[in-house]
mmCIF file of the C-alpha atoms, coordinates in Angstrom:
data_MODEL
# 
_entry.id   MODEL 
# 
loop_
_atom_site.group_PDB 
_atom_site.id 
_atom_site.type_symbol 
_atom_site.label_atom_id 
_atom_site.label_alt_id 
_atom_site.label_comp_id 
_atom_site.label_asym_id 
_atom_site.label_entity_id 
_atom_site.label_seq_id 
_atom_site.pdbx_PDB_ins_code 
_atom_site.Cartn_x 
_atom_site.Cartn_y 
_atom_site.Cartn_z 
_atom_site.occupancy 
_atom_site.B_iso_or_equiv 
_atom_site.pdbx_formal_charge 
_atom_site.auth_seq_id 
_atom_site.auth_comp_id 
_atom_site.auth_asym_id 
_atom_site.auth_atom_id 
_atom_site.pdbx_PDB_model_num 
ATOM 1  C CA . MET A 1 1  ? -45.836 -30.458 -242.112 1.00 0.00 ? 1  MET A CA 1 
ATOM 2  C CA . GLY A 1 2  ? -47.415 -33.881 -242.020 1.00 0.00 ? 2  GLY A CA 1 
ATOM 3  C CA . LYS A 1 3  ? -46.951 -36.798 -239.719 1.00 0.00 ? 3  LYS A CA 1 
ATOM 4  C CA . TYR A 1 4  ? -44.700 -38.680 -242.164 1.00 0.00 ? 4  TYR A CA 1 
ATOM 5  C CA . LYS A 1 5  ? -41.449 -37.458 -243.689 1.00 0.00 ? 5  LYS A CA 1 
ATOM 6  C CA . VAL A 1 6  ? -41.292 -37.937 -247.481 1.00 0.00 ? 6  VAL A CA 1 
ATOM 7  C CA . VAL A 1 7  ? -37.934 -38.782 -249.068 1.00 0.00 ? 7  VAL A CA 1 
ATOM 8  C CA . PHE A 1 8  ? -37.090 -39.410 -252.725 1.00 0.00 ? 8  PHE A CA 1 
ATOM 9  C CA . THR A 1 9  ? -34.702 -42.001 -254.092 1.00 0.00 ? 9  THR A CA 1 
ATOM 10 C CA . ARG A 1 10 ? -32.286 -40.752 -256.733 1.00 0.00 ? 10 ARG A CA 1 
ATOM 11 C CA . THR A 1 11 ? -34.202 -42.785 -259.334 1.00 0.00 ? 11 THR A CA 1 
ATOM 12 C CA . ALA A 1 12 ? -37.496 -41.127 -258.405 1.00 0.00 ? 12 ALA A CA 1 
ATOM 13 C CA . GLN A 1 13 ? -35.928 -37.661 -258.501 1.00 0.00 ? 13 GLN A CA 1 
ATOM 14 C CA . LYS A 1 14 ? -34.467 -38.268 -261.977 1.00 0.00 ? 14 LYS A CA 1 
ATOM 15 C CA . SER A 1 15 ? -37.729 -39.640 -263.335 1.00 0.00 ? 15 SER A CA 1 
ATOM 16 C CA . LEU A 1 16 ? -39.649 -36.660 -261.923 1.00 0.00 ? 16 LEU A CA 1 
ATOM 17 C CA . ASN A 1 17 ? -37.398 -34.321 -263.912 1.00 0.00 ? 17 ASN A CA 1 
ATOM 18 C CA . LYS A 1 18 ? -38.362 -36.129 -267.151 1.00 0.00 ? 18 LYS A CA 1 
ATOM 19 C CA . ILE A 1 19 ? -42.125 -35.666 -266.699 1.00 0.00 ? 19 ILE A CA 1 
ATOM 20 C CA . SER A 1 20 ? -43.964 -32.866 -268.511 1.00 0.00 ? 20 SER A CA 1 
ATOM 21 C CA . LYS A 1 21 ? -43.986 -29.549 -266.658 1.00 0.00 ? 21 LYS A CA 1 
ATOM 22 C CA . ASN A 1 22 ? -47.822 -29.483 -266.626 1.00 0.00 ? 22 ASN A CA 1 
ATOM 23 C CA . THR A 1 23 ? -48.081 -32.735 -264.663 1.00 0.00 ? 23 THR A CA 1 
ATOM 24 C CA . ILE A 1 24 ? -45.325 -32.178 -262.070 1.00 0.00 ? 24 ILE A CA 1 
ATOM 25 C CA . PRO A 1 25 ? -47.423 -29.930 -259.752 1.00 0.00 ? 25 PRO A CA 1 
ATOM 26 C CA . LYS A 1 26 ? -50.188 -32.567 -259.598 1.00 0.00 ? 26 LYS A CA 1 
ATOM 27 C CA . ILE A 1 27 ? -47.674 -35.303 -258.812 1.00 0.00 ? 27 ILE A CA 1 
ATOM 28 C CA . LEU A 1 28 ? -45.983 -33.202 -256.120 1.00 0.00 ? 28 LEU A CA 1 
ATOM 29 C CA . ALA A 1 29 ? -49.367 -32.374 -254.579 1.00 0.00 ? 29 ALA A CA 1 
ATOM 30 C CA . ALA A 1 30 ? -50.212 -36.083 -254.385 1.00 0.00 ? 30 ALA A CA 1 
ATOM 31 C CA . ILE A 1 31 ? -46.811 -36.846 -252.848 1.00 0.00 ? 31 ILE A CA 1 
ATOM 32 C CA . SER A 1 32 ? -47.134 -34.098 -250.239 1.00 0.00 ? 32 SER A CA 1 
ATOM 33 C CA . GLY A 1 33 ? -50.576 -35.472 -249.388 1.00 0.00 ? 33 GLY A CA 1 
ATOM 34 C CA . LEU A 1 34 ? -48.916 -38.780 -248.506 1.00 0.00 ? 34 LEU A CA 1 
ATOM 35 C CA . SER A 1 35 ? -47.224 -37.121 -245.527 1.00 0.00 ? 35 SER A CA 1 
ATOM 36 C CA . PHE A 1 36 ? -50.676 -36.589 -243.976 1.00 0.00 ? 36 PHE A CA 1 
ATOM 37 C CA . ASP A 1 37 ? -52.417 -39.713 -245.270 1.00 0.00 ? 37 ASP A CA 1 
ATOM 38 C CA . PRO A 1 38 ? -50.111 -42.531 -246.439 1.00 0.00 ? 38 PRO A CA 1 
ATOM 39 C CA . PHE A 1 39 ? -53.095 -44.538 -247.700 1.00 0.00 ? 39 PHE A CA 1 
ATOM 40 C CA . PRO A 1 40 ? -55.142 -42.107 -249.811 1.00 0.00 ? 40 PRO A CA 1 
ATOM 41 C CA . LYS A 1 41 ? -58.252 -43.177 -251.670 1.00 0.00 ? 41 LYS A CA 1 
ATOM 42 C CA . GLY A 1 42 ? -57.230 -45.339 -254.606 1.00 0.00 ? 42 GLY A CA 1 
ATOM 43 C CA . CYS A 1 43 ? -53.853 -46.469 -253.265 1.00 0.00 ? 43 CYS A CA 1 
ATOM 44 C CA . ARG A 1 44 ? -53.002 -50.096 -253.916 1.00 0.00 ? 44 ARG A CA 1 
ATOM 45 C CA . LYS A 1 45 ? -50.568 -52.445 -252.223 1.00 0.00 ? 45 LYS A CA 1 
ATOM 46 C CA . LEU A 1 46 ? -48.190 -54.063 -254.703 1.00 0.00 ? 46 LEU A CA 1 
ATOM 47 C CA . THR A 1 47 ? -48.490 -57.831 -254.862 1.00 0.00 ? 47 THR A CA 1 
ATOM 48 C CA . GLY A 1 48 ? -45.575 -59.654 -253.283 1.00 0.00 ? 48 GLY A CA 1 
ATOM 49 C CA . PHE A 1 49 ? -44.450 -56.748 -251.090 1.00 0.00 ? 49 PHE A CA 1 
ATOM 50 C CA . SER A 1 50 ? -45.476 -56.005 -247.545 1.00 0.00 ? 50 SER A CA 1 
ATOM 51 C CA . SER A 1 51 ? -44.959 -52.241 -247.420 1.00 0.00 ? 51 SER A CA 1 
ATOM 52 C CA . ILE A 1 52 ? -44.849 -51.010 -251.039 1.00 0.00 ? 52 ILE A CA 1 
ATOM 53 C CA . PHE A 1 53 ? -47.840 -49.172 -252.475 1.00 0.00 ? 53 PHE A CA 1 
ATOM 54 C CA . ARG A 1 54 ? -48.809 -47.186 -255.554 1.00 0.00 ? 54 ARG A CA 1 
ATOM 55 C CA . ILE A 1 55 ? -51.014 -44.218 -256.245 1.00 0.00 ? 55 ILE A CA 1 
ATOM 56 C CA . ARG A 1 56 ? -52.223 -42.892 -259.563 1.00 0.00 ? 56 ARG A CA 1 
ATOM 57 C CA . VAL A 1 57 ? -51.974 -39.334 -260.845 1.00 0.00 ? 57 VAL A CA 1 
ATOM 58 C CA . GLN A 1 58 ? -53.464 -39.103 -264.342 1.00 0.00 ? 58 GLN A CA 1 
ATOM 59 C CA . ASN A 1 59 ? -51.442 -41.595 -266.440 1.00 0.00 ? 59 ASN A CA 1 
ATOM 60 C CA . TYR A 1 60 ? -48.574 -41.712 -263.966 1.00 0.00 ? 60 TYR A CA 1 
ATOM 61 C CA . ARG A 1 61 ? -47.892 -44.018 -261.057 1.00 0.00 ? 61 ARG A CA 1 
ATOM 62 C CA . ILE A 1 62 ? -46.023 -43.182 -257.880 1.00 0.00 ? 62 ILE A CA 1 
ATOM 63 C CA . ILE A 1 63 ? -44.489 -46.236 -256.233 1.00 0.00 ? 63 ILE A CA 1 
ATOM 64 C CA . TYR A 1 64 ? -43.646 -45.713 -252.569 1.00 0.00 ? 64 TYR A CA 1 
ATOM 65 C CA . GLU A 1 65 ? -42.550 -47.644 -249.516 1.00 0.00 ? 65 GLU A CA 1 
ATOM 66 C CA . MET A 1 66 ? -43.918 -46.926 -246.092 1.00 0.00 ? 66 MET A CA 1 
ATOM 67 C CA . ILE A 1 67 ? -41.347 -47.348 -243.340 1.00 0.00 ? 67 ILE A CA 1 
ATOM 68 C CA . ASP A 1 68 ? -43.558 -47.195 -240.260 1.00 0.00 ? 68 ASP A CA 1 
ATOM 69 C CA . ASP A 1 69 ? -40.940 -47.518 -237.532 1.00 0.00 ? 69 ASP A CA 1 
ATOM 70 C CA . GLU A 1 70 ? -39.066 -44.470 -238.936 1.00 0.00 ? 70 GLU A CA 1 
ATOM 71 C CA . ILE A 1 71 ? -42.266 -42.588 -239.885 1.00 0.00 ? 71 ILE A CA 1 
ATOM 72 C CA . VAL A 1 72 ? -40.913 -42.195 -243.435 1.00 0.00 ? 72 VAL A CA 1 
ATOM 73 C CA . ILE A 1 73 ? -42.465 -42.543 -246.861 1.00 0.00 ? 73 ILE A CA 1 
ATOM 74 C CA . LYS A 1 74 ? -39.805 -43.324 -249.443 1.00 0.00 ? 74 LYS A CA 1 
ATOM 75 C CA . ILE A 1 75 ? -40.737 -42.468 -253.042 1.00 0.00 ? 75 ILE A CA 1 
ATOM 76 C CA . LEU A 1 76 ? -39.154 -45.284 -255.041 1.00 0.00 ? 76 LEU A CA 1 
ATOM 77 C CA . LYS A 1 77 ? -40.296 -44.654 -258.596 1.00 0.00 ? 77 LYS A CA 1 
ATOM 78 C CA . ILE A 1 78 ? -42.413 -42.237 -260.606 1.00 0.00 ? 78 ILE A CA 1 
ATOM 79 C CA . GLY A 1 79 ? -43.342 -43.027 -264.173 1.00 0.00 ? 79 GLY A CA 1 
ATOM 80 C CA . HIS A 1 80 ? -45.910 -43.463 -266.881 1.00 0.00 ? 80 HIS A CA 1 
ATOM 81 C CA . ARG A 1 81 ? -48.195 -46.381 -266.206 1.00 0.00 ? 81 ARG A CA 1 
ATOM 82 C CA . LYS A 1 82 ? -46.907 -48.354 -269.203 1.00 0.00 ? 82 LYS A CA 1 
ATOM 83 C CA . ASP A 1 83 ? -43.268 -48.137 -268.058 1.00 0.00 ? 83 ASP A CA 1 
ATOM 84 C CA . VAL A 1 84 ? -43.233 -47.871 -264.264 1.00 0.00 ? 84 VAL A CA 1 
ATOM 85 C CA . TYR A 1 85 ? -43.374 -51.578 -263.387 1.00 0.00 ? 85 TYR A CA 1 
ATOM 86 C CA . ARG A 1 86 ? -40.421 -52.600 -265.603 1.00 0.00 ? 86 ARG A CA 1 
# 
């Protein structure tokens, strides 16, 4: 168990179910890694937001919010890189 608690929004959970079964384990591994290190190598802060970041897993992006005072990482959105920012 990591330092941070990871929670999924309903939107993120639904989008995870639509991703190919081969990619889901890699995405879940990256998400579980966030509980230990919320700023892994390659993470980027989204422009215009103070606490929203993204990480890349193959062609997919995981958009998450770090809520420091609650020690929570909230997974907001998971999607293919061409669709995730819409």
